[in-house]
C-alpha positions in Angstrom: 207.4 83.2 -83.6 203.9 84.5 -83.5 201.6 83.7 -86.5 200.8 87.4 -86.9 204.5 88.2 -87.1 205.0 85.6 -89.8 202.0 87.0 -91.8 203.4 90.5 -91.5 206.9 89.4 -92.6 205.5 87.5 -95.6 203.7 90.6 -96.7 206.9 92.6 -96.4 208.8 90.1 -98.5 206.4 90.7 -101.4 206.2 94.5 -100.8 209.6 95.2 -102.3 209.1 93.4 -105.7 205.6 95.0 -105.9 206.9 98.5 -105.3 209.8 98.1 -107.7 207.3 97.2 -110.4 205.2 100.2 -109.5 208.3 102.5 -109.5 207.9 103.6 -105.9 211.6 103.5 -105.3 214.1 106.0 -106.7 216.3 104.9 -109.6 219.5 104.6 -107.5 217.9 101.5 -105.7 218.2 99.5 -108.9 221.6 100.8 -109.9 220.6 104.2 -111.4 221.9 107.7 -110.7 220.9 110.2 -108.0 219.9 113.3 -109.9 221.6 116.5 -108.9 219.6 118.4 -106.3 217.7 115.4 -105.1 218.0 114.6 -101.4 217.0 111.1 -100.4 215.5 110.9 -96.9 216.1 107.6 -95.1 214.2 106.2 -92.1 215.6 104.2 -89.2 214.1 102.8 -86.1 216.3 100.8 -83.7 220.1 100.8 -84.4 222.5 97.9 -84.4 226.3 98.8 -84.2 227.6 96.8 -87.1 224.9 97.6 -89.6 224.6 101.3 -88.7 228.3 101.7 -88.6 228.7 100.2 -92.1 226.0 102.5 -93.5 227.7 105.6 -92.1 231.1 104.5 -93.2 229.7 104.1 -96.8 228.2 107.5 -96.7 231.3 109.1 -95.3 233.7 107.2 -97.6 231.7 108.4 -100.7 231.4 112.1 -99.7 227.8 112.2 -98.6 226.7 114.9 -96.2 223.8 114.8 -93.8 221.4 117.8 -93.5 219.7 119.1 -90.4 215.9 119.6 -90.5 216.3 123.3 -91.2 218.9 122.8 -93.9 216.6 120.3 -95.6 213.7 122.7 -95.3 215.8 125.4 -97.0 216.4 123.0 -99.9 212.7 122.1 -100.2 211.6 125.8 -100.2 214.3 126.8 -102.7 216.1 129.2 -100.3 219.2 127.1 -100.6 220.7 124.7 -103.1 221.2 121.1 -102.0 224.9 120.3 -101.4 226.4 117.7 -103.6 225.5 114.2 -102.3 223.3 115.4 -99.5 221.1 113.0 -97.6 218.7 113.2 -94.6 218.8 110.5 -91.8 215.5 110.3 -89.8 214.9 108.1 -86.8 211.3 107.3 -85.7 210.1 106.9 -82.1 213.3 107.9 -80.3 214.6 104.5 -79.2 217.3 104.3 -76.6 219.8 102.8 -79.1 220.0 106.3 -80.6 222.1 107.3 -77.6 224.0 104.0 -77.0 224.7 103.2 -80.7 223.7 106.1 -82.9 225.3 109.2 -81.2 228.9 107.9 -81.0 228.9 106.7 -84.6 227.3 110.0 -85.9 229.9 112.0 -84.0 232.7 109.8 -85.4 231.6 110.6 -89.0 230.6 114.2 -88.4 227.0 113.5 -89.2 223.6 114.2 -87.6 220.0 113.0 -87.7 216.4 114.0 -87.2 214.6 112.1 -84.4 210.8 112.0 -84.3 209.8 111.6 -80.7 206.6 110.3 -79.0 206.5 112.7 -76.0 203.5 111.0 -74.4 205.5 107.8 -74.1 208.9 109.3 -73.3 210.2 108.1 -69.9 211.6 110.5 -67.2 214.1 107.9 -65.8 217.4 109.6 -64.8 219.7 106.9 -66.2 220.1 105.4 -69.7 218.2 102.2 -70.5 220.1 99.0 -69.6 222.2 97.7 -72.5 219.9 94.8 -73.2 216.9 97.1 -73.6 218.5 99.7 -75.9 216.4 98.7 -78.9 213.0 98.3 -77.1 213.2 101.1 -74.6 212.8 104.8 -75.5 215.2 107.7 -74.9 214.5 109.5 -71.6 214.0 113.3 -71.3 217.5 113.8 -69.7 219.1 111.9 -72.6 217.1 113.9 -75.1 218.1 117.2 -73.6 221.8 116.1 -73.6 221.8 114.9 -77.2 219.9 118.0 -78.3 222.4 120.3 -76.6 225.3 118.4 -78.3 223.7 119.0 -81.7 223.9 115.4 -82.8 220.1 115.1 -83.4 217.2 117.5 -84.2 214.3 116.3 -82.0 210.9 116.7 -83.7 207.4 115.4 -83.4 205.9 111.9 -84.0 202.7 113.1 -82.3 202.0 112.9 -78.6 201.1 109.2 -78.3 201.7 107.7 -81.7 198.2 106.4 -81.0 195.8 104.0 -82.6 192.0 104.0 -81.7 189.2 101.5 -82.1 187.1 102.3 -85.2 184.7 99.3 -85.4 183.1 96.9 -82.8 184.9 93.8 -84.3 187.4 91.8 -82.2 190.7 91.3 -83.9 192.9 90.3 -80.9 193.5 90.3 -77.2 195.9 92.0 -74.8 198.9 89.8 -74.3 202.0 90.1 -72.1 204.3 90.6 -75.1 202.2 93.6 -76.3 202.7 95.6 -73.1 206.3 96.7 -73.8 208.7 97.7 -76.5 207.6 98.6 -80.0 204.6 96.1 -79.8 203.0 98.5 -77.4 202.6 101.1 -80.2 200.2 98.8 -82.0 197.8 98.6 -79.0 195.0 101.1 -79.4 194.6 103.6 -76.5 191.6 102.5 -74.4 189.3 104.7 -72.4 189.0 103.6 -68.8 187.5 105.7 -66.0 187.3 108.7 -68.3 191.0 108.6 -69.2 192.9 107.1 -72.1 195.4 104.4 -71.0 198.4 102.9 -72.9 199.3 99.3 -73.3 201.1 98.8 -70.0 197.9 99.7 -68.1 195.5 97.5 -70.2 194.4 94.3 -68.3 195.6 91.1 -69.9 192.9 89.5 -72.0 191.2 92.7 -72.9 189.6 92.4 -76.3 191.1 94.7 -79.0 188.9 95.9 -81.7 189.8 96.9 -85.3 191.8 100.1 -85.1 193.3 102.9 -87.2 195.9 105.5 -86.5 194.6 108.5 -84.6 195.7 110.7 -87.5 193.5 108.9 -89.9 190.1 110.3 -90.8 188.3 107.5 -89.0 186.0 108.2 -86.0 186.9 106.5 -82.8 184.5 103.8 -81.4 184.3 104.0 -77.6 183.2 100.5 -76.5 181.6 99.6 -73.2 184.6 98.2 -71.1 182.2 95.8 -69.3 181.7 93.9 -72.6 185.3 92.5 -72.3 185.4 91.8 -68.6 184.6 88.1 -69.1 187.8 87.7 -71.1 189.9 89.5 -68.5 188.4 87.3 -65.7 189.3 84.2 -67.6 192.9 85.3 -67.9 193.1 86.3 -64.2 191.6 83.0 -63.0 194.1 81.0 -65.0 197.4 82.4 -64.0 197.5 85.9 -65.6 200.5 86.0 -68.0 200.9 82.2 -67.7 197.5 81.8 -69.4 199.1 82.8 -72.7 201.5 79.9 -72.5 198.6 77.4 -72.8 197.7 75.9 -76.1 194.4 77.2 -77.4 194.4 80.4 -75.3 193.2 82.6 -78.1 190.4 80.2 -79.1 189.1 80.3 -75.5 189.1 84.1 -75.4 187.3 84.3 -78.8 184.6 82.0 -77.5 184.1 84.3 -74.5 184.0 87.4 -76.7 181.7 85.9 -79.4 178.3 87.4 -79.7 179.0 90.2 -77.2 177.3 93.5 -77.7 179.9 96.3 -77.3 177.3 98.8 -76.3 179.5 101.8 -77.3 179.3 104.8 -79.6 181.3 106.7 -82.1 182.9 110.0 -81.3 181.7 113.1 -83.2 183.8 114.8 -85.9 184.4 117.6 -83.4 185.7 115.2 -80.8 188.0 113.6 -83.4 189.4 117.1 -84.4 190.0 118.0 -80.8 191.8 114.7 -80.2 194.1 115.1 -83.2 194.8 118.7 -82.4 195.9 117.6 -78.9 198.2 115.0 -80.4 199.9 117.6 -82.6 200.0 120.6 -80.3 201.0 118.9 -77.0 203.8 117.0 -78.8 205.3 120.3 -79.9 205.0 121.9 -76.5 206.7 119.0 -74.7 209.6 118.7 -77.1 210.2 122.5 -77.1 210.0 122.6 -73.3 212.6 119.8 -72.8 215.0 120.8 -75.6 214.7 124.6 -75.7 214.5 124.4 -79.5 211.6 124.7 -82.0 209.7 121.5 -83.0 208.1 122.4 -86.3 208.7 119.2 -88.2 206.3 116.3 -88.0 206.3 112.6 -88.9 202.9 111.0 -89.2 202.6 107.6 -87.3 202.3 104.7 -89.7 202.6 107.4 -92.4 198.9 108.0 -92.1 197.2 111.4 -92.3 193.7 112.2 -93.3 192.5 115.6 -94.5 191.7 116.6 -90.9 195.2 115.8 -89.6 196.9 117.6 -92.5 194.8 120.7 -91.9 195.4 120.7 -88.2 199.2 120.1 -88.7 199.2 123.4 -90.7 197.3 125.1 -88.0 199.6 123.8 -85.3 202.6 125.4 -87.0 204.3 122.4 -88.5 206.5 123.5 -91.5 207.0 120.0 -92.9 205.4 116.5 -92.5 207.3 113.3 -93.3 205.6 110.2 -94.6 206.8 106.9 -96.1 206.4 106.0 -99.7 204.5 108.7 -101.6 202.8 107.6 -104.8 204.6 109.1 -107.8 207.2 110.7 -105.7 210.2 108.4 -104.9 212.2 111.4 -103.6 210.6 114.8 -102.8 212.4 117.3 -105.0 213.0 121.0 -104.3 209.7 122.8 -104.6 207.8 119.6 -103.9 205.1 119.1 -101.3 206.9 119.6 -98.0 203.9 118.4 -96.1 204.1 115.0 -97.7 207.8 114.2 -97.8 208.8 110.8 -99.2 211.2 108.6 -97.2 213.1 105.4 -98.0 214.0 102.5 -95.7 217.4 102.4 -94.2 218.3 99.2 -96.0 218.9 101.1 -99.2 221.6 103.5 -98.0 224.4 101.4 -99.5 222.7 101.4 -102.9 223.5 105.1 -103.3 226.1 105.8 -106.1 229.6 105.3 -104.8 232.6 103.1 -104.4 231.7 99.7 -102.8 228.1 100.1 -103.9 226.0 97.1 -102.9 223.6 95.3 -105.2 219.8 95.1 -104.5 219.9 91.3 -104.1 222.4 91.5 -101.3 220.5 94.3 -99.6 217.2 92.4 -99.7 218.9 89.2 -98.4 220.1 91.2 -95.4 216.7 92.9 -94.9 214.7 89.7 -95.0 217.2 87.8 -92.8 216.9 90.5 -90.2 213.1 90.5 -90.3 213.0 86.7 -89.9 215.1 87.1 -86.8 212.5 89.5 -85.4 214.3 92.8 -86.1 212.8 96.0 -87.6 
């Protein structure tokens, strides 16, 4: 397992106790009640049949009802009362397992979900992803159109590219083979080459990656001189390409090659930042609406990050809601709450809702950490 992955997982292990102390979770997570009118919003990514099926069975067996995006908006704005035991199920990124695993189980239980798509990364392949790639591949446009027509999911926006951008001329890593595909590719900043932005699968192996932030943050993008990293790319190419990363000490060798380099770039202007964020928001809406024939007016910020500029531009782009992660002081967004900063809860806590067969927090956390250590999300 990669060192970076171990560090991230260790941080996540401590995150839950910290957030419990800071009361960032709703009371039902620790055995309390779910106040009448409160609608918890859960976030999923990839789906596994046994785990997802168990969660839906728990919801159905205890009389919980899932709301569509528009039904939930009506509750938030006060134009409708929340049904008894209502929940919202959201799914980030649009992974292929939503078709292979999620749709049949949702239909079986008469439930539905909201999927936040990344249209700039959505493939156009005519056939479903192979079974072994259902959790790493993304839904294709034909699958999205079919699922939308069936009414099992509302397809909404996760911005155009779910992009990160360089914000400082400081090397923090290098492009590796395992970062080119699957969810790891989302963590690779978009790089400008030949006047165009390129995604992870087009970035040469060994390319230095600088410190980055989500495109929807307030940070200004740093555009480095691509020539500054060419020595690292050449080293990788000369030593077997992907095979280079199987050699002990590969990162040390690349760091030596990158040390002391002048990146010779420049920061974008505030106007350029605004233009880029506006494109992320507006083009995502356009593509989703074109392929589904339905409005895409609900947004989820990548990495739950939104600076003042992104929030302003989301309003201007016509988004009626914006979903985040944990929101300080707001474990569950109540009716009349800020619908442009909607709090969400991890999928692990579904079975802590009040009901027969309710799990305890220790059991849930044991499952969660076991899955993370196996490399799941």
